[in-house]
N, CA, C and O atoms as a DFTB+ gen file, in Angstrom:
348 C
 N C O
     1  1      -7.743       7.042      57.306
     2  2      -6.490       7.164      56.609
     3  2      -6.130       5.877      55.887
     4  3      -5.618       5.918      54.768
     5  1      -6.385       4.757      56.500
     6  2      -6.045       3.465      55.930
     7  2      -6.808       3.226      54.625
     8  3      -6.245       2.684      53.674
     9  1      -8.086       3.625      54.572
    10  2      -8.895       3.476      53.371
    11  2      -8.316       4.326      52.238
    12  3      -8.230       3.887      51.091
    13  1      -7.930       5.532      52.584
    14  2      -7.346       6.438      51.590
    15  2      -6.016       5.885      51.082
    16  3      -5.727       5.955      49.888
    17  1      -5.216       5.340      51.983
    18  2      -3.923       4.760      51.613
    19  2      -4.125       3.555      50.708
    20  3      -3.395       3.386      49.732
    21  1      -5.111       2.713      51.019
    22  2      -5.416       1.534      50.204
    23  2      -5.876       1.956      48.798
    24  3      -5.490       1.346      47.802
    25  1      -6.697       2.996      48.735
    26  2      -7.189       3.478      47.454
    27  2      -6.028       4.033      46.619
    28  3      -5.943       3.806      45.412
    29  1      -5.143       4.761      47.292
    30  2      -3.993       5.321      46.594
    31  2      -3.090       4.211      46.075
    32  3      -2.612       4.277      44.942
    33  1      -2.853       3.192      46.894
    34  2      -2.035       2.052      46.465
    35  2      -2.706       1.304      45.312
    36  3      -2.029       0.865      44.382
    37  1      -4.011       1.159      45.366
    38  2      -4.739       0.472      44.297
    39  2      -4.639       1.267      42.982
    40  3      -4.423       0.702      41.909
    41  1      -4.803       2.588      43.100
    42  2      -4.693       3.438      41.915
    43  2      -3.275       3.370      41.347
    44  3      -3.095       3.301      40.131
    45  1      -2.274       3.391      42.222
    46  2      -0.884       3.282      41.768
    47  2      -0.623       1.926      41.107
    48  3       0.082       1.849      40.101
    49  1      -1.186       0.867      41.669
    50  2      -1.038      -0.470      41.074
    51  2      -1.691      -0.527      39.689
    52  3      -1.134      -1.104      38.755
    53  1      -2.870       0.074      39.569
    54  2      -3.555       0.101      38.271
    55  2      -2.737       0.904      37.258
    56  3      -2.593       0.509      36.101
    57  1      -2.212       2.026      37.714
    58  2      -1.391       2.856      36.836
    59  2      -0.133       2.095      36.413
    60  3       0.259       2.135      35.247
    61  1       0.485       1.413      37.350
    62  2       1.678       0.617      37.040
    63  2       1.345      -0.478      36.015
    64  3       2.120      -0.718      35.090
    65  1       0.210      -1.131      36.179
    66  2      -0.214      -2.173      35.234
    67  2      -0.451      -1.583      33.843
    68  3      -0.058      -2.169      32.835
    69  1      -1.097      -0.420      33.803
    70  2      -1.349       0.223      32.514
    71  2      -0.040       0.632      31.853
    72  3       0.129       0.472      30.644
    73  1       0.883       1.160      32.647
    74  2       2.185       1.558      32.102
    75  2       2.928       0.335      31.575
    76  3       3.510       0.384      30.492
    77  1       2.912      -0.759      32.331
    78  2       3.584      -1.986      31.894
    79  2       2.950      -2.521      30.610
    80  3       3.657      -2.974      29.710
    81  1       1.639      -2.469      30.526
    82  2       0.931      -2.917      29.323
    83  2       1.332      -2.034      28.133
    84  3       1.561      -2.532      27.031
    85  1       1.413      -0.733      28.368
    86  2       1.806       0.199      27.312
    87  2       3.236      -0.079      26.852
    88  3       3.512      -0.088      25.653
    89  1       4.132      -0.303      27.792
    90  2       5.526      -0.614      27.462
    91  2       5.588      -1.909      26.648
    92  3       6.325      -1.988      25.665
    93  1       4.826      -2.910      27.049
    94  2       4.799      -4.175      26.315
    95  2       4.266      -3.973      24.895
    96  3       4.795      -4.543      23.941
    97  1       3.229      -3.171      24.763
    98  2       2.655      -2.895      23.446
    99  2       3.663      -2.165      22.568
   100  3       3.817      -2.494      21.392
   101  1       4.347      -1.179      23.132
   102  2       5.358      -0.428      22.379
   103  2       6.480      -1.360      21.937
   104  3       6.930      -1.285      20.793
   105  1       6.932      -2.226      22.819
   106  2       7.992      -3.176      22.482
   107  2       7.552      -4.102      21.352
   108  3       8.311      -4.359      20.418
   109  1       6.330      -4.596      21.444
   110  2       5.795      -5.465      20.393
   111  2       5.727      -4.730      19.062
   112  3       6.102      -5.281      18.027
   113  1       5.251      -3.495      19.085
   114  2       5.163      -2.702      17.860
   115  2       6.545      -2.393      17.290
   116  3       6.730      -2.398      16.073
   117  1       7.505      -2.127      18.154
   118  2       8.872      -1.882      17.688
   119  2       9.439      -3.131      17.007
   120  3      10.114      -3.033      15.982
   121  1       9.165      -4.290      17.577
   122  2       9.622      -5.541      16.971
   123  2       8.955      -5.760      15.617
   124  3       9.608      -6.190      14.666
   125  1       7.658      -5.467      15.525
   126  2       6.946      -5.607      14.251
   127  2       7.513      -4.644      13.212
   128  3       7.678      -5.010      12.049
   129  1       7.811      -3.418      13.627
   130  2       8.389      -2.427      12.721
   131  2       9.747      -2.920      12.211
   132  3      10.040      -2.824      11.020
   133  1      10.566      -3.443      13.115
   134  2      11.885      -3.948      12.715
   135  2      11.733      -5.092      11.713
   136  3      12.473      -5.162      10.732
   137  1      10.782      -5.980      11.957
   138  2      10.534      -7.099      11.048
   139  2      10.076      -6.591       9.688
   140  3      10.538      -7.076       8.655
   141  1       9.172      -5.619       9.683
   142  2       8.682      -5.056       8.422
   143  2       9.790      -4.325       7.664
   144  3       9.872      -4.417       6.440
   145  1      10.637      -3.602       8.391
   146  2      11.758      -2.911       7.743
   147  2      12.689      -3.921       7.081
   148  3      13.145      -3.717       5.956
   149  1      12.964      -5.008       7.789
   150  2      13.833      -6.049       7.238
   151  2      13.193      -6.656       5.989
   152  3      13.866      -6.879       4.982
   153  1      11.897      -6.918       6.064
   154  2      11.176      -7.449       4.909
   155  2      11.220      -6.484       3.736
   156  3      11.404      -6.902       2.593
   157  1      11.054      -5.202       4.008
   158  2      11.124      -4.181       2.954
   159  2      12.506      -4.144       2.309
   160  3      12.628      -4.007       1.092
   161  1      13.544      -4.267       3.132
   162  2      14.908      -4.266       2.595
   163  2      15.118      -5.468       1.676
   164  3      15.735      -5.348       0.618
   165  1      14.604      -6.618       2.084
   166  2      14.731      -7.812       1.250
   167  2      13.981      -7.622      -0.065
   168  3      14.477      -8.009      -1.124
   169  1      12.790      -7.029      -0.003
   170  2      12.011      -6.793      -1.215
   171  2      12.698      -5.782      -2.126
   172  3      12.712      -5.953      -3.345
   173  1      13.266      -4.735      -1.544
   174  2      13.987      -3.750      -2.347
   175  2      15.176      -4.394      -3.047
   176  3      15.447      -4.104      -4.213
   177  1      15.889      -5.270      -2.334
   178  2      17.030      -5.964      -2.940
   179  2      16.553      -6.873      -4.067
   180  3      17.191      -6.950      -5.118
   181  1      15.446      -7.555      -3.854
   182  2      14.879      -8.417      -4.886
   183  2      14.488      -7.606      -6.115
   184  3      14.730      -8.026      -7.247
   185  1      13.882      -6.442      -5.889
   186  2      13.506      -5.559      -7.005
   187  2      14.754      -5.107      -7.752
   188  3      14.781      -5.128      -8.983
   189  1      15.787      -4.697      -7.019
   190  2      17.027      -4.257      -7.660
   191  2      17.674      -5.382      -8.456
   192  3      18.142      -5.175      -9.576
   193  1      17.696      -6.584      -7.863
   194  2      18.275      -7.737      -8.559
   195  2      17.480      -8.054      -9.818
   196  3      18.053      -8.334     -10.871
   197  1      16.159      -8.010      -9.702
   198  2      15.299      -8.295     -10.850
   199  2      15.483      -7.248     -11.940
   200  3      15.501      -7.566     -13.129
   201  1      15.619      -6.004     -11.517
   202  2      15.820      -4.917     -12.477
   203  2      17.138      -5.098     -13.215
   204  3      17.203      -4.918     -14.431
   205  1      18.186      -5.455     -12.483
   206  2      19.490      -5.692     -13.109
   207  2      19.417      -6.873     -14.067
   208  3      19.969      -6.831     -15.166
   209  1      18.733      -7.921     -13.641
   210  2      18.591      -9.103     -14.488
   211  2      17.797      -8.772     -15.751
   212  3      18.139      -9.223     -16.844
   213  1      16.739      -7.983     -15.592
   214  2      15.929      -7.589     -16.747
   215  2      16.761      -6.758     -17.715
   216  3      16.668      -6.940     -18.929
   217  1      17.565      -5.859     -17.191
   218  2      18.424      -5.033     -18.042
   219  2      19.398      -5.915     -18.824
   220  3      19.604      -5.719     -20.022
   221  1      19.994      -6.888     -18.132
   222  2      20.933      -7.792     -18.794
   223  2      20.224      -8.606     -19.875
   224  3      20.772      -8.810     -20.958
   225  1      19.009      -9.070     -19.584
   226  2      18.257      -9.840     -20.571
   227  2      17.888      -8.993     -21.784
   228  3      17.932      -9.475     -22.916
   229  1      17.530      -7.750     -21.553
   230  2      17.218      -6.855     -22.675
   231  2      18.447      -6.632     -23.550
   232  3      18.359      -6.635     -24.778
   233  1      19.599      -6.438     -22.898
   234  2      20.839      -6.249     -23.655
   235  2      21.175      -7.502     -24.453
   236  3      21.569      -7.420     -25.617
   237  1      21.017      -8.659     -23.820
   238  2      21.279      -9.918     -24.520
   239  2      20.308     -10.102     -25.681
   240  3      20.706     -10.543     -26.758
   241  1      19.062      -9.774     -25.473
   242  2      18.050      -9.876     -26.523
   243  2      18.410      -8.974     -27.702
   244  3      18.296      -9.381     -28.858
   245  1      18.836      -7.771     -27.413
   246  2      19.216      -6.841     -28.473
   247  2      20.410      -7.378     -29.262
   248  3      20.446      -7.289     -30.489
   249  1      21.388      -7.937     -28.541
   250  2      22.556      -8.504     -29.214
   251  2      22.136      -9.683     -30.090
   252  3      22.610      -9.815     -31.218
   253  1      21.259     -10.531     -29.582
   254  2      20.794     -11.675     -30.373
   255  2      20.041     -11.218     -31.619
   256  3      20.167     -11.827     -32.682
   257  1      19.269     -10.159     -31.492
   258  2      18.567      -9.621     -32.660
   259  2      19.570      -9.120     -33.700
   260  3      19.401      -9.338     -34.900
   261  1      20.611      -8.448     -33.222
   262  2      21.645      -7.963     -34.139
   263  2      22.366      -9.133     -34.803
   264  3      22.618      -9.108     -36.008
   265  1      22.696     -10.153     -34.019
   266  2      23.337     -11.352     -34.565
   267  2      22.438     -12.009     -35.611
   268  3      22.913     -12.434     -36.665
   269  1      21.154     -12.090     -35.322
   270  2      20.212     -12.679     -36.261
   271  2      20.197     -11.889     -37.567
   272  3      20.182     -12.473     -38.650
   273  1      20.200     -10.582     -37.462
   274  2      20.191      -9.739     -38.657
   275  2      21.458      -9.967     -39.487
   276  3      21.391     -10.033     -40.714
   277  1      22.605     -10.086     -38.822
   278  2      23.865     -10.337     -39.520
   279  2      23.786     -11.674     -40.246
   280  3      24.168     -11.777     -41.411
   281  1      23.284     -12.708     -39.547
   282  2      23.175     -14.024     -40.177
   283  2      22.185     -14.001     -41.338
   284  3      22.419     -14.648     -42.359
   285  1      21.111     -13.285     -41.201
   286  2      20.154     -13.185     -42.305
   287  2      20.798     -12.527     -43.525
   288  3      20.571     -12.949     -44.659
   289  1      21.589     -11.507     -43.285
   290  2      22.280     -10.831     -44.390
   291  2      23.280     -11.782     -45.051
   292  3      23.393     -11.821     -46.276
   293  1      24.003     -12.545     -44.233
   294  2      24.971     -13.510     -44.784
   295  2      24.262     -14.579     -45.615
   296  3      24.706     -14.926     -46.709
   297  1      23.167     -15.088     -45.087
   298  2      22.407     -16.104     -45.812
   299  2      21.871     -15.529     -47.116
   300  3      21.930     -16.180     -48.159
   301  1      21.350     -14.313     -47.055
   302  2      20.834     -13.676     -48.268
   303  2      21.942     -13.501     -49.299
   304  3      21.728     -13.712     -50.493
   305  1      23.130     -13.113     -48.832
   306  2      24.277     -12.961     -49.727
   307  2      24.626     -14.295     -50.365
   308  3      24.855     -14.365     -51.573
   309  1      24.668     -15.362     -49.559
   310  2      24.976     -16.696     -50.085
   311  2      23.914     -17.151     -51.085
   312  3      24.245     -17.700     -52.136
   313  1      22.641     -16.923     -50.760
   314  2      21.572     -17.307     -51.681
   315  2      21.684     -16.544     -53.006
   316  3      21.438     -17.106     -54.073
   317  1      22.047     -15.295     -52.933
   318  2      22.228     -14.496     -54.147
   319  2      23.369     -15.073     -54.978
   320  3      23.246     -15.204     -56.196
   321  1      24.484     -15.421     -54.321
   322  2      25.639     -16.010     -55.018
   323  2      25.246     -17.348     -55.651
   324  3      25.617     -17.629     -56.791
   325  1      24.498     -18.171     -54.913
   326  2      24.051     -19.455     -55.445
   327  2      23.135     -19.231     -56.640
   328  3      23.213     -19.952     -57.634
   329  1      22.278     -18.241     -56.538
   330  2      21.393     -17.905     -57.647
   331  2      22.163     -17.459     -58.876
   332  3      21.771     -17.779     -59.998
   333  1      23.242     -16.732     -58.687
   334  2      24.066     -16.274     -59.795
   335  2      24.761     -17.442     -60.482
   336  3      24.917     -17.466     -61.703
   337  1      25.177     -18.415     -59.661
   338  2      25.896     -19.579     -60.195
   339  2      24.951     -20.440     -61.053
   340  3      25.347     -20.947     -62.102
   341  1      23.736     -20.594     -60.606
   342  2      22.789     -21.461     -61.300
   343  2      22.192     -20.826     -62.530
   344  3      21.507     -21.505     -63.295
   345  1      22.423     -19.568     -62.745
   346  2      21.849     -18.895     -63.936
   347  2      22.688     -19.101     -65.114
   348  3      22.363     -18.612     -66.196
């Protein structure tokens, strides 16, 4: 009986060790998942910020192009007037 009891206790100890190892592995994986989720959230925010910044830059670029066109028209008008005066 004692041999059987020792074997049963040994098997239970091994099972307990395996369960503890599994719990530790699950905890480690959960921590890694949480870290990765946090990293993903930071990257998503960076993408959103970059997208907003790009949109603002495109709008500013378009406005500058329009301003340039207006100035070119004004300069052309002035050059035409100067040309008329010198004729």
